[in-house]
C-alpha positions as protocol buffer text, in pm:
chain_id: "A"
residue {
  index: 1
  type: MET
  ca { x: 1013 y: 4461 z: 2157 }
}
residue {
  index: 2
  type: PRO
  ca { x: 899 y: 4334 z: 1815 }
}
residue {
  index: 3
  type: ASN
  ca { x: 852 y: 4570 z: 1524 }
}
residue {
  index: 4
  type: ARG
  ca { x: 492 y: 4681 z: 1480 }
}
residue {
  index: 5
  type: SER
  ca { x: 262 y: 4779 z: 1199 }
}
residue {
  index: 6
  type: TYR
  ca { x: -43 y: 5002 z: 1240 }
}
residue {
  index: 7
  type: LEU
  ca { x: -355 y: 5055 z: 1033 }
}
residue {
  index: 8
  type: CYS
  ca { x: -435 y: 5415 z: 1115 }
}
residue {
  index: 9
  type: GLY
  ca { x: -708 y: 5667 z: 1061 }
}
residue {
  index: 10
  type: SER
  ca { x: -587 y: 6012 z: 961 }
}
residue {
  index: 11
  type: ARG
  ca { x: -745 y: 6355 z: 959 }
}
residue {
  index: 12
  type: GLN
  ca { x: -537 y: 6457 z: 656 }
}
residue {
  index: 13
  type: PRO
  ca { x: -411 y: 6276 z: 342 }
}
residue {
  index: 14
  type: ARG
  ca { x: -60 y: 6236 z: 484 }
}
residue {
  index: 15
  type: LEU
  ca { x: 152 y: 5936 z: 586 }
}
residue {
  index: 16
  type: HIS
  ca { x: 237 y: 5849 z: 947 }
}
residue {
  index: 17
  type: PRO
  ca { x: -19 y: 6057 z: 1137 }
}
residue {
  index: 18
  type: SER
  ca { x: 136 y: 5936 z: 1463 }
}
residue {
  index: 19
  type: TYR
  ca { x: 450 y: 6131 z: 1366 }
}
residue {
  index: 20
  type: TRP
  ca { x: 317 y: 6469 z: 1252 }
}
residue {
  index: 21
  type: ASP
  ca { x: -30 y: 6497 z: 1407 }
}
residue {
  index: 22
  type: GLU
  ca { x: 4 y: 6674 z: 1742 }
}
residue {
  index: 23
  type: LYS
  ca { x: -352 y: 6567 z: 1825 }
}
residue {
  index: 24
  type: PHE
  ca { x: -294 y: 6203 z: 1733 }
}
residue {
  index: 25
  type: ASP
  ca { x: -512 y: 5982 z: 1954 }
}
residue {
  index: 26
  type: PRO
  ca { x: -393 y: 5619 z: 1956 }
}
residue {
  index: 27
  type: ASP
  ca { x: -715 y: 5505 z: 2121 }
}
residue {
  index: 28
  type: THR
  ca { x: -919 y: 5611 z: 1817 }
}
residue {
  index: 29
  type: GLN
  ca { x: -667 y: 5645 z: 1532 }
}
residue {
  index: 30
  type: ILE
  ca { x: -493 y: 5307 z: 1566 }
}
residue {
  index: 31
  type: LEU
  ca { x: -770 y: 5107 z: 1404 }
}
residue {
  index: 32
  type: VAL
  ca { x: -580 y: 4775 z: 1410 }
}
residue {
  index: 33
  type: ASN
  ca { x: -218 y: 4680 z: 1482 }
}
residue {
  index: 34
  type: ASP
  ca { x: 17 y: 4386 z: 1455 }
}
residue {
  index: 35
  type: VAL
  ca { x: 375 y: 4269 z: 1507 }
}
residue {
  index: 36
  type: ILE
  ca { x: 646 y: 4123 z: 1282 }
}
residue {
  index: 37
  type: GLY
  ca { x: 451 y: 4172 z: 954 }
}
residue {
  index: 38
  type: VAL
  ca { x: 164 y: 4360 z: 791 }
}
residue {
  index: 39
  type: PRO
  ca { x: -167 y: 4167 z: 803 }
}
residue {
  index: 40
  type: ALA
  ca { x: -285 y: 4035 z: 468 }
}
residue {
  index: 41
  type: LEU
  ca { x: -627 y: 4198 z: 466 }
}
residue {
  index: 42
  type: TRP
  ca { x: -485 y: 4547 z: 516 }
}
residue {
  index: 43
  type: PHE
  ca { x: -326 y: 4537 z: 172 }
}
residue {
  index: 44
  type: ALA
  ca { x: -665 y: 4470 z: 13 }
}
residue {
  index: 45
  type: LEU
  ca { x: -772 y: 4822 z: 110 }
}
residue {
  index: 46
  type: PHE
  ca { x: -525 y: 4973 z: -137 }
}
residue {
  index: 47
  type: ARG
  ca { x: -406 y: 4973 z: -498 }
}
residue {
  index: 48
  type: PRO
  ca { x: -77 y: 5081 z: -664 }
}
residue {
  index: 49
  type: ASP
  ca { x: -189 y: 5439 z: -719 }
}
residue {
  index: 50
  type: ASP
  ca { x: -245 y: 5474 z: -343 }
}
residue {
  index: 51
  type: ILE
  ca { x: 128 y: 5443 z: -269 }
}
residue {
  index: 52
  type: VAL
  ca { x: 279 y: 5767 z: -137 }
}
residue {
  index: 53
  type: CYS
  ca { x: 653 y: 5830 z: -100 }
}
residue {
  index: 54
  type: GLN
  ca { x: 790 y: 6062 z: 165 }
}
residue {
  index: 55
  type: VAL
  ca { x: 1114 y: 6136 z: 349 }
}
residue {
  index: 56
  type: PHE
  ca { x: 1090 y: 6188 z: 724 }
}
residue {
  index: 57
  type: GLU
  ca { x: 1362 y: 6378 z: 909 }
}
residue {
  index: 58
  type: THR
  ca { x: 1429 y: 6230 z: 1253 }
}
residue {
  index: 59
  type: ASP
  ca { x: 1700 y: 6249 z: 1517 }
}
residue {
  index: 60
  type: GLU
  ca { x: 1825 y: 5914 z: 1388 }
}
residue {
  index: 61
  type: GLY
  ca { x: 1852 y: 6039 z: 1029 }
}
residue {
  index: 62
  type: ASN
  ca { x: 1630 y: 6063 z: 724 }
}
residue {
  index: 63
  type: PHE
  ca { x: 1397 y: 5776 z: 645 }
}
residue {
  index: 64
  type: HIS
  ca { x: 1255 y: 5709 z: 300 }
}
residue {
  index: 65
  type: VAL
  ca { x: 901 y: 5588 z: 355 }
}
residue {
  index: 66
  type: GLU
  ca { x: 654 y: 5434 z: 115 }
}
residue {
  index: 67
  type: ALA
  ca { x: 305 y: 5349 z: 231 }
}
residue {
  index: 68
  type: PRO
  ca { x: -49 y: 5329 z: 97 }
}
residue {
  index: 69
  type: LEU
  ca { x: -297 y: 5605 z: 175 }
}
residue {
  index: 70
  type: ALA
  ca { x: -659 y: 5636 z: 63 }
}
residue {
  index: 71
  type: SER
  ca { x: -983 y: 5794 z: 166 }
}
residue {
  index: 72
  type: LYS
  ca { x: -1196 y: 5575 z: 391 }
}
residue {
  index: 73
  type: ASP
  ca { x: -1465 y: 5541 z: 126 }
}
residue {
  index: 74
  type: LYS
  ca { x: -1214 y: 5443 z: -144 }
}
residue {
  index: 75
  type: ALA
  ca { x: -1044 y: 5191 z: 86 }
}
residue {
  index: 76
  type: LEU
  ca { x: -1375 y: 5027 z: 171 }
}
residue {
  index: 77
  type: ALA
  ca { x: -1474 y: 5001 z: -194 }
}
residue {
  index: 78
  type: GLN
  ca { x: -1137 y: 4846 z: -284 }
}
residue {
  index: 79
  type: LEU
  ca { x: -1158 y: 4597 z: 2 }
}
residue {
  index: 80
  type: LYS
  ca { x: -1497 y: 4483 z: -124 }
}
residue {
  index: 81
  type: MET
  ca { x: -1364 y: 4445 z: -478 }
}
residue {
  index: 82
  type: ALA
  ca { x: -1074 y: 4233 z: -351 }
}
residue {
  index: 83
  type: GLY
  ca { x: -1304 y: 3971 z: -203 }
}
residue {
  index: 84
  type: SER
  ca { x: -1299 y: 3731 z: -497 }
}
residue {
  index: 85
  type: VAL
  ca { x: -923 y: 3741 z: -557 }
}
residue {
  index: 86
  type: LEU
  ca { x: -860 y: 3683 z: -186 }
}
residue {
  index: 87
  type: GLU
  ca { x: -1085 y: 3377 z: -201 }
}
residue {
  index: 88
  type: ASP
  ca { x: -879 y: 3251 z: -494 }
}
residue {
  index: 89
  type: ALA
  ca { x: -550 y: 3323 z: -317 }
}
residue {
  index: 90
  type: PHE
  ca { x: -652 y: 3123 z: -7 }
}
residue {
  index: 91
  type: ALA
  ca { x: -837 y: 2849 z: -197 }
}
residue {
  index: 92
  type: GLY
  ca { x: -790 y: 2514 z: -29 }
}
residue {
  index: 93
  type: LEU
  ca { x: -690 y: 2674 z: 302 }
}
residue {
  index: 94
  type: GLY
  ca { x: -1014 y: 2840 z: 409 }
}
residue {
  index: 95
  type: THR
  ca { x: -1233 y: 3138 z: 335 }
}
residue {
  index: 96
  type: ALA
  ca { x: -1137 y: 3505 z: 353 }
}
residue {
  index: 97
  type: ALA
  ca { x: -1494 y: 3635 z: 324 }
}
residue {
  index: 98
  type: ASP
  ca { x: -1565 y: 3664 z: 697 }
}
residue {
  index: 99
  type: TYR
  ca { x: -1231 y: 3838 z: 753 }
}
residue {
  index: 100
  type: VAL
  ca { x: -1323 y: 4091 z: 484 }
}
residue {
  index: 101
  type: HIS
  ca { x: -1657 y: 4152 z: 654 }
}
residue {
  index: 102
  type: PHE
  ca { x: -1493 y: 4212 z: 992 }
}
residue {
  index: 103
  type: LEU
  ca { x: -1237 y: 4455 z: 849 }
}
residue {
  index: 104
  type: GLU
  ca { x: -1515 y: 4640 z: 664 }
}
residue {
  index: 105
  type: GLN
  ca { x: -1689 y: 4691 z: 998 }
}
residue {
  index: 106
  type: ALA
  ca { x: -1372 y: 4822 z: 1163 }
}
residue {
  index: 107
  type: ILE
  ca { x: -1298 y: 5070 z: 884 }
}
residue {
  index: 108
  type: ALA
  ca { x: -1660 y: 5183 z: 850 }
}
residue {
  index: 109
  type: ALA
  ca { x: -1667 y: 5263 z: 1223 }
}
residue {
  index: 110
  type: SER
  ca { x: -1363 y: 5490 z: 1197 }
}
residue {
  index: 111
  type: PRO
  ca { x: -1446 y: 5861 z: 1233 }
}
residue {
  index: 112
  type: TRP
  ca { x: -1136 y: 5956 z: 1032 }
}
residue {
  index: 113
  type: PRO
  ca { x: -1161 y: 6043 z: 660 }
}
residue {
  index: 114
  type: TYR
  ca { x: -836 y: 5871 z: 552 }
}
residue {
  index: 115
  type: VAL
  ca { x: -676 y: 5530 z: 610 }
}
residue {
  index: 116
  type: THR
  ca { x: -305 y: 5446 z: 591 }
}
residue {
  index: 117
  type: ILE
  ca { x: -62 y: 5176 z: 701 }
}
residue {
  index: 118
  type: GLU
  ca { x: 232 y: 5271 z: 922 }
}
residue {
  index: 119
  type: MET
  ca { x: 474 y: 4992 z: 830 }
}
residue {
  index: 120
  type: THR
  ca { x: 817 y: 5158 z: 849 }
}
residue {
  index: 121
  type: GLU
  ca { x: 925 y: 4944 z: 1145 }
}
residue {
  index: 122
  type: ILE
  ca { x: 851 y: 4632 z: 941 }
}
residue {
  index: 123
  type: ALA
  ca { x: 1023 y: 4763 z: 628 }
}
residue {
  index: 124
  type: TYR
  ca { x: 1339 y: 4864 z: 812 }
}
residue {
  index: 125
  type: ALA
  ca { x: 1360 y: 4537 z: 1005 }
}
residue {
  index: 126
  type: GLY
  ca { x: 1505 y: 4398 z: 680 }
}
residue {
  index: 127
  type: ASP
  ca { x: 1573 y: 4537 z: 333 }
}
residue {
  index: 128
  type: PRO
  ca { x: 1330 y: 4829 z: 290 }
}
residue {
  index: 129
  type: ALA
  ca { x: 1376 y: 4849 z: -88 }
}
residue {
  index: 130
  type: ALA
  ca { x: 1286 y: 4481 z: -128 }
}
residue {
  index: 131
  type: PHE
  ca { x: 995 y: 4516 z: 114 }
}
residue {
  index: 132
  type: TYR
  ca { x: 847 y: 4814 z: -71 }
}
residue {
  index: 133
  type: ALA
  ca { x: 895 y: 4638 z: -406 }
}
residue {
  index: 134
  type: ASP
  ca { x: 700 y: 4336 z: -277 }
}
residue {
  index: 135
  type: VAL
  ca { x: 422 y: 4563 z: -152 }
}
residue {
  index: 136
  type: ARG
  ca { x: 394 y: 4720 z: -496 }
}
residue {
  index: 137
  type: ARG
  ca { x: 384 y: 4378 z: -663 }
}
residue {
  index: 138
  type: LEU
  ca { x: 111 y: 4267 z: -426 }
}
residue {
  index: 139
  type: LEU
  ca { x: -102 y: 4576 z: -487 }
}
residue {
  index: 140
  type: GLU
  ca { x: -61 y: 4528 z: -862 }
}
residue {
  index: 141
  type: LYS
  ca { x: -207 y: 4178 z: -822 }
}
residue {
  index: 142
  type: MET
  ca { x: -496 y: 4328 z: -627 }
}
residue {
  index: 143
  type: GLN
  ca { x: -549 y: 4574 z: -911 }
}
residue {
  index: 144
  type: GLN
  ca { x: -530 y: 4305 z: -1179 }
}
residue {
  index: 145
  type: GLN
  ca { x: -747 y: 4063 z: -979 }
}
residue {
  index: 146
  type: THR
  ca { x: -494 y: 3786 z: -1022 }
}
residue {
  index: 147
  type: ALA
  ca { x: -424 y: 3541 z: -739 }
}
residue {
  index: 148
  type: ASP
  ca { x: -118 y: 3391 z: -910 }
}
residue {
  index: 149
  type: GLY
  ca { x: 175 y: 3438 z: -671 }
}
residue {
  index: 150
  type: MET
  ca { x: -33 y: 3641 z: -424 }
}
residue {
  index: 151
  type: LEU
  ca { x: -9 y: 3390 z: -140 }
}
residue {
  index: 152
  type: ASP
  ca { x: 370 y: 3375 z: -172 }
}
residue {
  index: 153
  type: LEU
  ca { x: 393 y: 3753 z: -133 }
}
residue {
  index: 154
  type: LEU
  ca { x: 151 y: 3753 z: 158 }
}
residue {
  index: 155
  type: SER
  ca { x: 341 y: 3473 z: 331 }
}
residue {
  index: 156
  type: ASP
  ca { x: 649 y: 3696 z: 341 }
}
residue {
  index: 157
  type: LEU
  ca { x: 487 y: 4037 z: 400 }
}
residue {
  index: 158
  type: SER
  ca { x: 236 y: 3915 z: 658 }
}
residue {
  index: 159
  type: ALA
  ca { x: 469 y: 3658 z: 823 }
}
residue {
  index: 160
  type: PHE
  ca { x: 234 y: 3360 z: 815 }
}
residue {
  index: 161
  type: GLU
  ca { x: 370 y: 3052 z: 992 }
}
residue {
  index: 162
  type: ASP
  ca { x: 321 y: 2709 z: 829 }
}
residue {
  index: 163
  type: LEU
  ca { x: -16 y: 2809 z: 686 }
}
residue {
  index: 164
  type: SER
  ca { x: -190 y: 2480 z: 611 }
}
residue {
  index: 165
  type: VAL
  ca { x: -534 y: 2585 z: 736 }
}
residue {
  index: 166
  type: LEU
  ca { x: -672 y: 2938 z: 753 }
}
residue {
  index: 167
  type: PRO
  ca { x: -829 y: 2983 z: 1097 }
}
residue {
  index: 168
  type: PRO
  ca { x: -1194 y: 3093 z: 1093 }
}
residue {
  index: 169
  type: ALA
  ca { x: -1238 y: 3468 z: 1119 }
}
residue {
  index: 170
  type: ARG
  ca { x: -1439 y: 3414 z: 1440 }
}
residue {
  index: 171
  type: TYR
  ca { x: -1147 y: 3220 z: 1597 }
}
residue {
  index: 172
  type: CYS
  ca { x: -1094 y: 3479 z: 1873 }
}
residue {
  index: 173
  type: LEU
  ca { x: -1451 y: 3602 z: 1904 }
}
residue {
  index: 174
  type: ASP
  ca { x: -1590 y: 3254 z: 1968 }
}
residue {
  index: 175
  type: SER
  ca { x: -1282 y: 3111 z: 2146 }
}
residue {
  index: 176
  type: LEU
  ca { x: -1263 y: 2830 z: 1891 }
}
residue {
  index: 177
  type: GLU
  ca { x: -1037 y: 2530 z: 1946 }
}
residue {
  index: 178
  type: ASP
  ca { x: -709 y: 2517 z: 1759 }
}
residue {
  index: 179
  type: VAL
  ca { x: -680 y: 2308 z: 1447 }
}
residue {
  index: 180
  type: THR
  ca { x: -305 y: 2369 z: 1423 }
}
residue {
  index: 181
  type: GLU
  ca { x: -52 y: 2508 z: 1669 }
}
residue {
  index: 182
  type: HIS
  ca { x: -24 y: 2822 z: 1456 }
}
residue {
  index: 183
  type: ASP
  ca { x: -393 y: 2923 z: 1449 }
}
residue {
  index: 184
  type: ALA
  ca { x: -366 y: 3217 z: 1688 }
}
residue {
  index: 185
  type: TRP
  ca { x: -58 y: 3351 z: 1510 }
}
residue {
  index: 186
  type: ASN
  ca { x: -199 y: 3309 z: 1160 }
}
residue {
  index: 187
  type: HIS
  ca { x: -533 y: 3464 z: 1254 }
}
residue {
  index: 188
  type: CYS
  ca { x: -343 y: 3779 z: 1352 }
}
residue {
  index: 189
  type: ARG
  ca { x: -136 y: 3759 z: 1033 }
}
residue {
  index: 190
  type: MET
  ca { x: -461 y: 3771 z: 839 }
}
residue {
  index: 191
  type: ILE
  ca { x: -627 y: 4073 z: 1001 }
}
residue {
  index: 192
  type: GLY
  ca { x: -432 y: 4205 z: 1301 }
}
residue {
  index: 193
  type: ALA
  ca { x: -524 y: 4273 z: 1663 }
}
residue {
  index: 194
  type: GLY
  ca { x: -734 y: 4524 z: 1847 }
}
residue {
  index: 195
  type: GLN
  ca { x: -724 y: 4677 z: 2193 }
}
residue {
  index: 196
  type: LEU
  ca { x: -813 y: 4359 z: 2382 }
}
residue {
  index: 197
  type: HIS
  ca { x: -532 y: 4139 z: 2250 }
}
residue {
  index: 198
  type: SER
  ca { x: -265 y: 4404 z: 2188 }
}
residue {
  index: 199
  type: GLY
  ca { x: -337 y: 4656 z: 2463 }
}
residue {
  index: 200
  type: ILE
  ca { x: -340 y: 4950 z: 2222 }
}
residue {
  index: 201
  type: GLY
  ca { x: -577 y: 5107 z: 1971 }
}
residue {
  index: 202
  type: LYS
  ca { x: -949 y: 5053 z: 1922 }
}
residue {
  index: 203
  type: ALA
  ca { x: -1166 y: 4756 z: 2000 }
}
residue {
  index: 204
  type: VAL
  ca { x: -1227 y: 4544 z: 1690 }
}
residue {
  index: 205
  type: PRO
  ca { x: -1529 y: 4332 z: 1593 }
}
residue {
  index: 206
  type: TRP
  ca { x: -1335 y: 4003 z: 1568 }
}
residue {
  index: 207
  type: GLU
  ca { x: -1227 y: 4012 z: 1934 }
}
residue {
  index: 208
  type: PRO
  ca { x: -1465 y: 3961 z: 2229 }
}
residue {
  index: 209
  type: SER
  ca { x: -1567 y: 4255 z: 2441 }
}
residue {
  index: 210
  type: ASP
  ca { x: -1374 y: 4295 z: 2767 }
}
residue {
  index: 211
  type: ASP
  ca { x: -1686 y: 4418 z: 2944 }
}
C-alpha cells in the first residue's frame, strides 16, 4: 500500500488528530487525501510560523514529526494570498486559480476550527530531515511571495510526473480528455483526492457526485 498524506480538520490545535483524537471521524475530518506525495495546493494554506514540531511515542518507537497547523480562517486567508505566486510558479504550464478556488470551497465547508497536514508517512518514506527542510524552504517562498525555485520543490514534495501541462482544475469534474498520459496523476498531485476517487474522507468539489 502506498504511503498517504491527509489534509485534516482538527478540533484542537494539535498535530495528527487521527492519532490522539478518540472521536476522530475520517468521513468528516479527512478533508482531502493523496498518495506518494503532498499535493501542491495544501502547502499554500500555511507559512513557516505554522510549523509545529512534536514527538509521538508509538509501539514502533518515537517519531519526530513536523507539520503545519493553522486555524481554518488563517489557512483560508493564506491560501488566497498565495494565488499570485502560484500563478507565477506554474506560468507556461497552466493556471492554478481554479484549483485555489476549489480548495477554498473544501476548507470553508469544514466544520473543524483547525487545519493540518498529516504527512509523516511521506516524510519517513525517505529522508525525513531532508523532507522537512524542503517543506520549510517551500513555505518560506510562500511567505516571501517568490516563485523562484518553487516548482522544483513542488515537483519533489508533490511527486509530479513529467509536468509539461497542468491539467485543468475541472479535469475530473467534467471528465475532460487527457492532454498527456500523466494528467490524472498530476491533477491529484496538485490538489489531492476526495471520497469518490480515494474511497476515504469527504466529498470534494472538484470530483463529480456519486449520486
